[in-house]
C-alpha positions as CSV (number, residue, x, y, z in Angstrom):
1,M,170.9,-112.6,177.5
2,L,172.0,-110.2,174.8
3,R,172.0,-113.1,172.3
4,Q,168.3,-113.8,173.3
5,I,167.2,-110.3,172.1
6,P,165.3,-110.7,168.8
7,S,166.6,-108.7,165.8
8,V,164.7,-105.7,164.3
9,D,163.8,-107.8,161.3
10,E,162.3,-110.5,163.5
11,L,160.2,-108.0,165.4
12,L,158.9,-106.4,162.2
13,S,157.7,-109.7,160.9
14,Q,155.3,-109.9,163.9
15,P,151.7,-109.3,162.7
16,R,151.0,-106.1,164.7
17,L,154.2,-104.4,163.7
18,A,153.9,-105.6,160.1
19,A,150.5,-104.0,159.9
20,L,151.8,-100.8,161.5
21,A,154.6,-100.6,158.9
22,Q,151.9,-100.6,156.3
23,R,150.1,-97.6,158.0
24,V,153.1,-95.5,158.6
25,S,156.6,-95.2,157.3
26,R,158.5,-98.5,157.8
27,E,161.5,-96.3,158.8
28,V,159.6,-94.9,161.7
29,V,158.8,-98.4,163.1
30,V,162.4,-99.5,162.5
31,E,163.7,-96.5,164.4
32,I,161.4,-97.0,167.4
33,A,162.2,-100.7,167.4
34,R,166.0,-100.0,167.5
35,T,165.4,-97.5,170.4
36,V,163.5,-100.0,172.4
37,L,166.1,-102.7,171.8
38,A,169.0,-100.3,172.7
39,E,167.3,-99.5,176.0
40,L,166.9,-103.2,176.7
41,R,170.6,-103.8,176.0
42,G,171.5,-100.9,178.2
43,R,169.6,-102.4,181.1
44,I,171.2,-105.8,180.6
45,A,174.7,-104.2,180.4
46,G,174.1,-102.0,183.4
47,K,172.6,-104.5,185.8
48,G,173.7,-107.8,184.3
49,T,170.1,-109.0,184.1
50,A,166.7,-108.1,182.8
51,P,163.2,-109.6,183.3
52,V,162.7,-112.7,181.2
53,A,159.5,-111.2,179.8
54,S,161.4,-108.2,178.4
55,L,163.3,-110.5,176.0
56,D,160.0,-112.0,174.7
57,S,159.2,-111.0,171.1
58,V,155.5,-110.6,171.9
59,T,156.2,-108.3,174.8
60,L,158.7,-106.2,172.7
61,E,156.1,-106.1,169.9
62,E,153.5,-104.7,172.3
63,R,155.8,-102.1,173.6
64,I,157.0,-100.9,170.2
65,A,153.4,-100.9,168.8
66,S,152.1,-98.9,171.8
67,I,154.8,-96.2,171.3
68,V,154.0,-96.0,167.5
69,E,150.3,-95.8,168.1
70,R,150.7,-93.2,170.9
71,M,152.8,-91.1,168.5
72,L,150.1,-91.4,165.8
73,A,147.3,-90.4,168.1
74,S,146.5,-86.7,168.4
75,S,147.3,-85.4,171.8
76,L,144.9,-82.5,171.3
77,Q,141.5,-83.9,172.1
78,P,138.0,-82.6,172.8
79,V,137.0,-82.6,176.5
80,I,133.8,-81.9,178.3
81,N,134.1,-78.8,180.5
82,A,131.9,-79.4,183.6
83,T,133.9,-76.9,185.8
84,G,131.6,-74.0,185.4
85,V,134.5,-71.8,184.2
86,I,133.2,-70.5,180.9
87,L,136.5,-69.1,179.4
88,H,138.7,-71.8,180.8
89,T,142.2,-70.9,179.6
90,N,143.6,-74.4,180.0
91,L,140.6,-75.9,178.1
92,G,140.9,-73.5,175.1
93,R,138.8,-70.6,176.3
94,A,135.8,-69.8,174.1
95,P,134.2,-72.7,172.1
96,L,133.4,-71.5,168.6
97,S,129.9,-71.3,167.2
98,A,128.6,-73.7,164.6
99,A,128.8,-71.0,162.0
100,A,132.4,-70.3,162.8
101,A,133.3,-74.0,162.6
102,E,131.6,-74.2,159.2
103,E,133.5,-71.2,157.9
104,I,136.8,-72.8,159.1
105,Q,136.0,-76.0,157.3
106,R,135.0,-74.1,154.2
107,S,138.2,-72.0,154.1
108,A,140.4,-74.9,155.1
109,T,139.3,-77.3,152.4
110,S,139.4,-74.9,149.4
111,Y,141.2,-71.9,148.0
112,S,139.8,-68.5,149.0
113,N,140.2,-64.8,148.3
114,L,142.2,-64.3,151.5
115,E,144.5,-61.7,149.9
116,Y,142.8,-61.3,146.5
117,D,140.4,-58.5,145.4
118,L,137.8,-60.3,143.3
119,E,136.5,-56.9,142.0
120,A,139.9,-55.5,140.9
121,G,141.4,-58.8,140.0
122,A,144.5,-57.9,141.9
123,R,146.2,-58.6,145.3
124,G,144.1,-57.4,148.2
125,K,144.5,-57.3,152.0
126,R,143.4,-60.0,154.4
127,D,142.2,-57.3,156.8
128,A,139.3,-56.5,154.5
129,H,137.3,-59.6,155.6
130,V,136.9,-58.4,159.2
131,A,137.9,-54.7,159.2
132,Q,134.4,-53.4,158.2
133,L,132.7,-55.7,160.7
134,L,135.0,-54.5,163.5
135,E,134.7,-50.8,162.5
136,R,130.9,-51.0,162.6
137,L,130.7,-52.9,165.9
138,T,133.3,-50.8,167.7
139,G,132.6,-47.4,166.1
140,T,136.2,-47.0,165.1
141,E,137.7,-45.7,161.8
142,S,140.0,-48.7,161.2
143,A,140.9,-52.2,162.6
144,I,143.4,-54.9,162.1
145,V,143.9,-58.4,163.7
146,V,147.0,-60.2,165.0
147,N,147.4,-63.5,166.8
148,N,146.5,-62.5,170.4
149,C,146.1,-59.5,172.6
150,A,149.6,-59.7,174.0
151,A,150.9,-59.4,170.4
152,A,148.5,-56.5,169.8
153,V,150.0,-54.6,172.8
154,L,153.6,-55.4,171.7
155,L,152.9,-54.3,168.1
156,V,151.2,-51.0,169.1
157,L,154.0,-50.1,171.5
158,A,156.7,-50.9,169.0
159,A,155.0,-49.0,166.2
160,L,153.9,-45.9,168.1
161,A,156.3,-45.5,171.0
162,K,159.7,-47.1,170.3
163,G,162.4,-44.8,171.7
164,G,159.8,-42.7,173.5
165,E,158.0,-42.8,176.8
166,V,154.7,-44.6,177.6
167,I,153.0,-43.3,180.7
168,V,151.2,-45.9,182.8
169,S,149.7,-46.0,186.3
170,R,151.6,-48.2,188.7
171,G,148.3,-49.8,189.6
172,E,148.0,-51.1,186.0
173,L,151.4,-52.7,185.7
174,I,149.8,-56.1,185.6
175,E,150.9,-59.7,184.9
176,I,148.5,-62.0,183.2
177,G,148.6,-65.5,181.7
178,D,151.9,-67.3,181.6
179,G,154.2,-64.5,182.7
180,F,153.0,-61.7,180.4
181,R,154.0,-58.5,182.2
182,I,153.4,-55.0,181.0
183,P,156.9,-53.7,182.0
184,E,158.6,-56.6,180.2
185,I,156.5,-56.3,177.0
186,M,157.3,-52.5,177.1
187,A,161.0,-53.3,177.2
188,Q,160.7,-55.7,174.3
189,S,158.9,-53.1,172.2
190,G,161.7,-50.5,172.6
191,A,159.4,-48.1,174.4
192,V,160.4,-46.6,177.8
193,L,158.1,-47.2,180.7
194,R,157.1,-44.1,182.7
195,E,155.3,-45.1,185.9
196,V,153.0,-42.7,187.6
197,G,151.0,-42.7,190.8
198,T,151.1,-45.5,193.3
199,T,149.7,-49.1,193.3
200,N,146.4,-48.0,194.8
201,R,146.0,-44.3,194.0
202,T,146.8,-42.5,190.8
203,R,145.5,-39.0,190.0
204,I,145.2,-37.1,186.7
205,S,147.8,-34.7,188.0
206,D,150.3,-37.7,188.1
207,Y,149.9,-38.2,184.4
208,E,150.1,-34.5,183.7
209,S,153.3,-34.0,185.6
210,A,155.0,-36.9,183.8
211,I,154.4,-35.6,180.3
212,N,157.4,-34.2,178.5
213,E,158.7,-34.0,175.0
214,N,159.5,-37.7,175.0
215,A,156.0,-38.8,175.8
216,R,154.5,-40.9,172.9
217,L,151.5,-42.6,174.5
218,L,149.2,-42.6,177.6
219,L,148.5,-46.2,178.2
220,R,145.4,-47.4,180.1
221,V,145.4,-51.1,181.1
222,H,142.2,-52.8,182.2
223,P,143.1,-55.0,185.2
224,S,141.1,-58.0,183.9
225,N,142.4,-60.5,186.4
226,F,142.5,-58.6,189.7
227,T,140.9,-55.7,191.6
228,I,142.1,-53.1,194.0
229,T,139.6,-52.2,196.7
230,G,139.6,-50.0,199.7
231,F,141.7,-46.9,199.7
232,A,141.9,-46.7,195.9
233,E,141.6,-44.0,193.3
234,K,142.2,-43.5,189.6
235,P,141.1,-41.0,187.0
236,S,138.3,-41.7,184.6
237,L,139.1,-42.7,181.1
238,E,137.4,-39.4,180.0
239,E,139.9,-37.4,182.1
240,I,142.9,-39.2,180.6
241,V,141.5,-38.6,177.1
242,A,141.0,-34.9,177.8
243,L,144.5,-34.6,179.0
244,G,145.9,-36.5,176.0
245,R,144.0,-34.2,173.6
246,R,145.2,-31.1,175.4
247,V,148.9,-32.1,175.2
248,G,148.7,-33.9,171.8
249,V,149.6,-37.4,173.1
250,P,147.4,-40.4,172.0
251,V,145.6,-42.5,174.6
252,V,145.6,-46.2,173.9
253,E,143.8,-48.8,176.0
254,D,144.5,-52.5,176.6
255,L,140.9,-53.8,177.3
256,G,141.9,-57.4,177.4
257,S,138.6,-59.3,177.5
258,G,137.0,-57.7,174.5
259,C,133.4,-57.3,175.6
260,L,131.3,-56.1,172.7
261,V,127.9,-56.1,174.3
262,D,126.6,-55.1,177.7
263,L,126.4,-58.2,179.9
264,S,125.2,-56.5,183.1
265,S,121.7,-58.0,182.8
266,A,123.4,-61.4,183.0
267,G,125.4,-60.4,186.1
268,I,128.7,-59.5,184.4
269,T,129.9,-55.9,184.7
270,E,132.7,-55.3,182.3
271,P,133.6,-52.2,180.2
272,T,132.6,-52.6,176.5
273,V,134.9,-51.7,173.6
274,R,132.3,-49.2,172.5
275,Q,132.3,-47.4,175.8
276,S,136.1,-46.8,175.5
277,V,135.7,-45.6,171.9
278,D,132.9,-43.3,172.9
279,A,135.1,-41.9,175.7
280,G,137.5,-40.8,173.0
281,V,140.5,-43.2,173.2
282,S,142.7,-43.2,170.1
283,M,143.1,-46.9,170.0
284,V,141.9,-50.1,171.8
285,M,143.4,-53.6,171.9
286,F,141.4,-56.6,173.0
287,S,141.1,-60.4,172.7
288,G,139.0,-62.4,170.3
289,D,138.7,-65.5,172.4
290,K,137.5,-64.1,175.7
291,L,134.2,-62.3,176.2
292,L,134.0,-61.7,172.5
293,G,133.5,-65.5,172.2
294,G,135.5,-66.1,169.0
295,P,138.9,-67.5,168.0
296,Q,142.2,-66.6,169.6
297,A,143.1,-63.2,168.1
298,G,144.3,-59.7,169.1
299,I,142.2,-56.9,167.7
300,I,143.6,-53.4,167.2
301,A,141.0,-50.7,166.5
302,G,141.1,-47.0,166.4
303,Q,142.0,-43.9,164.5
304,K,142.9,-44.6,160.9
305,D,146.2,-42.9,160.9
306,L,147.4,-44.7,164.0
307,V,146.2,-48.1,162.9
308,G,147.9,-47.5,159.5
309,R,151.2,-46.8,161.3
310,V,150.8,-50.1,163.2
311,R,149.9,-52.0,160.1
312,R,153.0,-50.8,158.3
313,H,155.3,-52.0,161.1
314,P,157.4,-55.0,160.2
315,L,156.2,-57.0,163.2
316,F,152.6,-56.9,161.8
317,R,153.4,-59.5,159.2
318,A,155.1,-61.7,161.8
319,L,152.0,-61.5,164.1
320,R,149.1,-61.5,161.6
321,V,146.5,-64.2,161.6
322,D,145.9,-67.0,159.1
323,K,142.8,-67.7,156.9
324,L,141.2,-70.0,159.5
325,T,141.2,-67.4,162.3
326,T,140.0,-64.8,159.8
327,A,137.1,-67.1,158.8
328,A,136.1,-67.9,162.4
329,L,136.4,-64.3,163.5
330,A,134.3,-63.0,160.6
331,A,131.5,-65.5,161.4
332,T,131.6,-64.6,165.1
333,L,131.4,-60.9,164.4
334,G,128.6,-61.5,161.9
335,A,126.5,-63.0,164.7
336,Y,126.8,-59.7,166.7
337,L,125.8,-57.7,163.6
338,R,122.7,-59.9,163.2
339,G,121.8,-59.5,166.8
340,A,122.2,-63.2,167.3
341,A,124.7,-63.2,170.2
342,D,123.1,-66.4,171.6
343,E,124.7,-68.3,168.6
344,I,128.0,-67.7,170.3
345,P,128.5,-70.5,172.9
346,A,130.4,-68.4,175.5
347,L,127.7,-65.6,175.5
348,R,124.9,-68.2,175.6
349,M,126.5,-69.8,178.7
350,I,126.9,-66.4,180.4
351,R,123.3,-65.5,179.7
352,M,121.8,-68.8,180.6
353,S,119.2,-68.4,183.3
354,L,119.3,-70.2,186.7
355,E,115.9,-71.8,185.8
356,E,117.3,-73.3,182.6
357,I,120.4,-74.7,184.4
358,K,118.2,-76.2,187.2
359,R,115.9,-77.8,184.6
360,R,118.9,-79.3,182.7
361,A,120.4,-80.6,186.0
362,Q,117.1,-82.3,187.0
363,N,116.6,-83.9,183.6
364,F,120.2,-85.1,183.7
365,L,119.9,-86.8,187.1
366,R,116.6,-88.3,186.0
367,E,118.4,-90.1,183.1
368,L,121.5,-90.9,185.2
369,T,119.9,-92.5,188.2
370,P,118.7,-95.7,186.5
371,E,122.2,-96.3,185.2
372,L,123.9,-96.3,188.6
373,P,124.6,-99.2,191.1
374,L,121.8,-99.3,193.6
375,G,122.4,-97.7,197.0
376,E,126.1,-96.7,196.2
377,V,125.7,-93.2,194.8
378,E,124.4,-90.0,196.4
379,L,123.1,-87.3,194.0
380,E,121.9,-83.8,194.8
381,I,121.4,-80.4,193.1
382,A,122.8,-77.5,195.1
383,D,123.3,-73.7,194.7
384,G,126.7,-72.6,193.5
385,S,128.6,-70.2,191.3
386,S,130.0,-70.2,187.8
387,L,132.9,-68.0,186.6
388,A,133.5,-66.1,183.3
389,G,137.2,-67.0,183.6
390,G,139.9,-66.3,181.0
391,G,141.4,-63.4,183.0
392,S,138.0,-61.6,183.0
393,T,135.8,-60.4,185.9
394,P,137.9,-61.7,188.8
395,T,135.4,-60.8,191.5
396,Q,132.2,-61.5,189.7
397,S,130.4,-64.8,189.5
398,L,127.1,-66.2,188.1
399,P,124.6,-68.0,190.3
400,T,124.2,-71.6,189.1
401,K,122.9,-75.1,190.1
402,L,125.6,-77.7,190.8
403,I,125.3,-81.5,190.6
404,R,127.0,-82.9,193.7
405,I,128.0,-86.6,193.6
406,A,129.3,-88.9,196.3
407,S,130.1,-92.6,195.9
408,A,130.4,-95.4,198.4
409,R,133.0,-97.0,196.2
410,Y,135.3,-94.1,195.2
411,S,136.4,-90.9,196.8
412,A,135.6,-87.6,195.1
413,A,139.3,-87.3,194.0
414,Q,139.2,-90.8,192.5
415,L,136.0,-90.0,190.6
416,E,137.6,-86.8,189.3
417,Q,140.6,-88.8,188.1
418,R,138.5,-91.5,186.5
419,L,136.4,-88.9,184.6
420,R,139.6,-87.1,183.4
421,R,141.1,-90.4,182.1
422,A,138.0,-91.0,179.9
423,P,137.0,-94.6,180.3
424,A,134.1,-94.1,177.9
425,G,136.1,-92.2,175.3
426,I,135.9,-88.5,176.2
427,S,137.6,-86.8,179.1
428,V,135.4,-84.8,181.5
429,I,137.0,-82.0,183.6
430,A,135.1,-81.5,186.8
431,R,135.7,-80.0,190.3
432,V,136.0,-81.5,193.8
433,E,134.6,-79.7,196.8
434,D,133.8,-81.0,200.3
435,D,134.7,-84.5,199.2
436,R,132.0,-84.3,196.5
437,L,132.4,-84.5,192.7
438,I,131.0,-81.2,191.3
439,L,129.5,-80.8,187.8
440,D,128.2,-77.5,186.5
441,L,126.1,-77.9,183.4
442,R,126.4,-74.3,182.5
443,T,129.6,-75.1,180.6
444,V,128.5,-78.4,179.2
445,L,127.3,-78.0,175.6
446,P,123.8,-79.5,175.3
447,E,124.9,-81.9,172.6
448,Q,127.6,-83.2,175.0
449,E,125.2,-84.3,177.7
450,P,124.7,-87.9,176.3
451,A,128.5,-88.4,176.3
452,L,128.7,-87.0,179.8
453,L,125.9,-89.3,181.0
454,K,127.6,-92.3,179.5
455,T,131.0,-91.5,180.9
456,L,129.7,-90.7,184.3
457,A,127.7,-93.9,184.5
458,A,130.8,-95.9,183.6
459,V,132.9,-94.1,186.2
460,L,130.5,-94.7,189.0
461,H,130.4,-98.4,188.5
């Protein structure tokens, strides 16, 4: 059986592998062919036998080719988000605006003045491209950007509090994302955590009694992904700021979601960055890819002297953003300055009216129905809820209209799986509730609807 195994040269002379060797390095195809043949020899040696088909050159060619082509294909692919979760962390959070995408392409395909001052003809700072925009939008004296909000918190603590104490309420010692915990990030920064109050009740006197000569910061953490209700109490931000000024200790706030505009009219109650700045905090840290609606980034904004100290810390260079993030963030912030927030997809989704979603759902079903097998599919529009997501507004939801689908041929779980596996070329991520497939068009970009229609029609046959 071992003698029946074709050689690597024989396999590479097969048409499909010969063509692949022209597209990629021949050495790569050779290496994969050797690996496949070694596995086959191991099976024969271990069991004394192997399926006859496994020894066939055509079968081996297919297997090698599929491994090579899978390796060449990008694993990062666009999907249609029909879950109704706007800032879906697993699906990349906020989709970028068309303007941000154009700026990324423009910056990626040419040289730019990323760190070059065109006026002075000398080296400049990459912060300049977004700093003024952030300062104007937040009302702060200075701003810098790092790769995410967790990095921003780490950097601020390391730069301003290493070796000293940072005072935090026990009710704000949160864990978010994939294991990001305030106590652990504090330890990594070199700062000493000083807990005050209890999980559900912290008073301003708790902060006051904890302050000593080692105190470096009063840290306020916005609990973006949970709420404490019932017998709960905490001091206002203004009270903490007043205490900080009285004792000469800066107040910094991790706002997390980075809300730049008031979204209460759309049903989302979340503190804005400007509210914290107006309350007098010395520095705020927030995300670029949550409610701000831009690229992944961590923004640090506040008093000029404190931001300057953070910028000079060695970690800043390790955590700073590249030209593509800078370009996308500048374009996103520009939309805010122009009063064109609806250009930002995440904000447009949040502010979408119930009437608009209902109209889209009705039009969608009108186009879908003629494409379906007669009498096999039940379609209905029902009331439901969308979520902001992304670790924001955990108890708040947006009223929406859901498309509910039942099939006589497939269970709801089977439909969800078929959609996810993209028979028509693009994966659709949906929900299952009460044995119905659930689609929420709030999070489906209008230009994606034709692809969703095509995929869904294929899945339901």
